[in-house]
Every structure is written in structure tokens, then in C-alpha cells.
Residue, then its C-alpha position, 0 to 999 in steps of 0.5 A: x478844326x477841320x475834320x480831315x486834320x483831326x483824322x490826320x492827328x489820329x494816325x500819326x501815333x497809329x503804328x499800322x502803317x509802318x507794320x504793313x510796310x514791314x510785312x511788305x518788305x518781308x514778303x518781297x524778300x521771301x518772293x525773290x528768295x523763292x524765285x531765286x531758289x526755283x531758277x536755281x533747281x530748275x537749271x540743275x534739273x534741266x541739266x540732269x534731264x539733259x545728261x539722262x536724255x544723252x545717256x539714253x540716246x547713245x545706248 
């Protein structure tokens, strides 16, 4: 049998590939959640600073 084919047959029952894909999907979801949370916090903080700035300038 050809050596590369032997390697392929050894890889088929190996479950490291699907596990790596699952970790990559989880990492992508975590990064997406973090970016959304940071964006929401940034918008809220920006609104608070603008409100505070307008209050300080009017006094």
C-alpha cells in the first residue's frame, strides 16, 4: 500500500480534527460575544460621558 494512503487510513479514526474544529467554533462564538459586549459598553459609556460633559459645560 502507498505510504500516504496508510497515513490517511490512520487519520480516519483519529478524533483530533473534529475536536479542533469544535474548539475553533467555541472560540469564534466567545470572540463574537466579547466584541458585542465591548461595543455595547462603549456606546453606554460614551453616552454617560456626553451627558456629564453637557452638565459640566452648562454649570
